[in-house]
N, C-alpha and C positions, 0 to 999 in steps of 0.2 A: 508454955504451950503456944502463946501468941506469937513469940518470935519465930518459932518453927513454922507456923502457918504463913506468916509474912515472908519468910525466906523461901518457902515452897512456892508461893504465888509469884514472888519476885523472879525466881529461876524460870518458872513457867512463862512469864512475860518475856524474859530474855530469849528463851527458846522459841517462842512465837515470833519475835522479831527476826531471829536468825532464819526461821522457816520461811517467813515472808520475803526476806532478802534473797534467800536461795531460790525461791520460786520465781521471783521477778527477774533475776539475772541468769539463772542456769537452766531452769526447767520451764520453757515456754509452752511445751505441749503436755502439761500435767494432766492427769486423768480427770481431776475435778473440773478443769476447764472444758474438757470434752463433754462431761456429763451436764455441765451448765449449758453448753451450746445445744445439746440435744433437747434439753428441757425447754429452752427458748424456742427452738424450732417447732416443738410440739404445741406450744401455746399459740393461740390465735393472735392476730395483730392487736386487737382490742383486749388488753388484759384487764381483768377486773382488779380493784384496789387491794383485795386480799392476796392475790397472787404476787402483786408488786411488793406488798409488805413482807411476804414470806421470802421472796427472792432477794430483796435488797436489805432487809433488816434482820429477820429471824435466822436465816441460814448463816450470815456472817457472825452474828452474836453466838450461835451455837458452836461454830468453828473456833472462835476465840475462847469460849469457855472450856471446850474440850481440850484445846492446846494448852491452856494454863493449868488445868487439873490433871491431865493425863500426859504431861511432858515426859515422865520417865519411859512410857511406852514409845513415844515418838523418838526419843533419844536412843533407845534400844534397837528400834526398827532401823534407824539411820546407821547405827554402828554395824548391824548385821549386813546392811546393804553395801557399806563401804568395804567391810571385811571380805564379802563375796566377790567384789570387784577386784580386790587385790590378789585373792587366792583362787583364781580361775584354775580349774584342773588342767594339768599338763596332759597333752595327748601322748598316747603310746607311740614310741618310735624306737628303732633299733639303733644303738650306739656302736661305735667301733669296738669298744671293749667287750661288747656282747658276742662278737664273732668267735666261733669255735674252730672251724675247719674250712679251709679253701677246697672247693670241689669243682669238678667239671659237670657240664650238663649230662653227659652219658653216665657218670657215676651216680648222680642224683636220681636220674630216671630209672636206672637199674635198681637202686636201693628202694625207691618209692613205688615200684610197679605193683599194681593191684591185680591179683588173680583170684577171682571169686569163682569157686566151682559151681555155684548156683546161678552165675551170670547176673546177679542183681545189681552189681556194680560194674561200670565199664572197665574193660581190661586195658587200662592206660596208666601212665604214671599219675599217681595221686587220685585215681578213680574220678569221683564226682568233682573233685577240686582241680581237675586238669586245666580248666579254663583260666583259673587264677594263676596257675603255674605258667601257662602260655602268655598271659599278660605280663608276668615278670620277665620272662626270657626275651620277649619282643622289645624290651627296653634296653637290651644289651648293646653296648658300643665296643669299638675295637679293643680298648685297654681295660674294659670292665672285668671284674671277677665275681664269682658267686661263692658265698660262704654260708655254712649252716650257722645258726645263732641260737642262743638260749639267754633269756632275760627274765629276771624277777621284777615284778611290777606290782604296785599297790593300787588296786582299783578304787573307784568312787566310794565304795562301802568300807574301805579300809582293809579288805582281805588281800592276801598275797596271791598273785597269779604268776604262773611260769609259762612264758611264751616260748615256743620252739618253732623253727622254720628255716627259711632261706632268705638271704639278703644280697642285694646288688651293691658292690663296692666300686665307687668311681672317684678317681682323684683323692684317695685316702678318706672318703666319707661315704657313709651309707645313703644311697639315693632312693632305694625302694626295698620293700620286704614283702614276704609272703608267710603269714602265720599258718603253721600246719597243726600245731597242738597248743591249746590253752588249758592249763590245769589250774583250778582255783582251789586254794587251801583255805578251808573254813577254820576260824579261830576255835580253839578248844574251849568247851564250856566247863568251867570248874564246878565240881560237885558242892552242893551246900553242906553235905556231911563231911566234916574234916576229922580225920582220926589223928590223935597225937601219939 
C-alpha cells in the first residue's frame, strides 16, 4: 500500500511541476491571476497580517495539496481541453459533390414561387425567404452558375441533417449557398423489450 501512495504523490508532484511550467510559459492571463488581482484591489493598502498569511502562505499550500492529491482530475481536464481544441466542429458548407442540377434564375424562381390564397406569405419566390435569395443572386458574376444542392450533414448533437437549397458555383468551387430546407433525422430509440 505504501509504494502505491508514494507513487501517487510522486505523480502528483510531477503534474504540479508541469502545471507550474505551463502556467509560467504559456498562460500569462490565467483566471487565478485575475482573481488574485481583483482580491488585491479590494484589499486596503494596509493589510493586516492575517490577510497576508492567507494570501502568501495558506492559498499556495492549498493549491499544492489539491494539485498533488487531485492530479487525475487535472489531467482529465487538460486532456478534454486539448481534445476540444483539436476537434473543433467543422462549419457547414456546400461542396462541389453536393451539387445536383444546374438551373437558371428564372427556372428557380418559377419553381419556388409562393402562392398563398390567404395572403399570409408574400407572393414572391421563396416567400419570406426572398431576401436571402436576393442576397445570393446579387453575388452572381459573369461566369457564375447556380445549382441546386443536397447534402447530408452530422450536426453537433450527432444527428443527421439533410440540407437542400441553392449554391453559387464560381471557378469550379462553391462560393455561397442558400439553405432552403433542413431536415433533422432523429436517431431511432431501441426498445428495451427485445423479442427473440
